[in-house]
N, C-alpha and C positions, 0 to 999 in steps of 0.2 A: 496627773492622772488623765486629764483631757489630752495632753500631748501624746501620751502612750496610746490611748484609744485612737487618736487621729492617725498616728503612725501605723497602727495595725490595719486600720481601714485603708490607708494609702497603699500599704503593701498588698492587701487583698485585691484592691482595685487594679494595681499594676499586674499582679499575677493573673487576674481575670482577663485583662486586656491582652497580655502576652499569649495566654492560651487561645483567645479568639483569633489573634493574629496568626498564630501557628496553624490553627485549624483552617483558616482562610487560605493560607499558603499551601497546605496539603490539598485542599479542594481544588485550587487553581492548578497545581502541579498534576493532579489526577486528570483534570479536564484537558490539559495540554497533551498529556500522554495518550488519552483516548482519541483526541483529534489527530495526533500524529499517526496513531495506529489505523484510524479510519482512512486517512490520506494514503498511507502506505498500502493498505488493502485495496483501495480503489486503483492505485497506480499498478499494482501487481496484476489485478484483474484486466486492466486495459492493455498492459503489455502482453499478457497471455492471449488475449483476443487477437491482438495484432500479429503475434507469432503464429497462431493457428491460421489466420488469413494468409500469411506469407507461405506457410507450409502447404496450404491448399492450392495456392497459385503455383508454387514450384511443382507440386504433384501434377497439376493440369499441364504445365509447360512440358514436363517430362513425358507425359502421356502423348501429347501432340508430337513431340520429337520422335518417340518410338513408333508412332503410327506412320510418320513420314519415312523413317528408315525402313519399316516393313514394306511400305508401298514401293519404295525404291528397289528393294530386294526382289519383290514380286515382279516388278516391271523388268528388272534385269534378267530374272529367271525366264520370263516369258519371251524376251528377246533372244535368249540363247536356245530356246526350244524350237 
């Protein structure tokens, strides 16, 4: 009788420990996923910012180039007049 009761308690304890272990594993997995998502979000935001800066610089470079071409054309037109 004691042995049967002991075995039942042992099984319940093992079951309880297993459930706690699984819960801890799920919690850790969720934390890892959240951390990865946060890191990915930060990386995307940083890359977006860098891309916008590059586009703004390219736009400025093109504006300067067009101004120079326009000035050259105006000078050339003035010389012909």
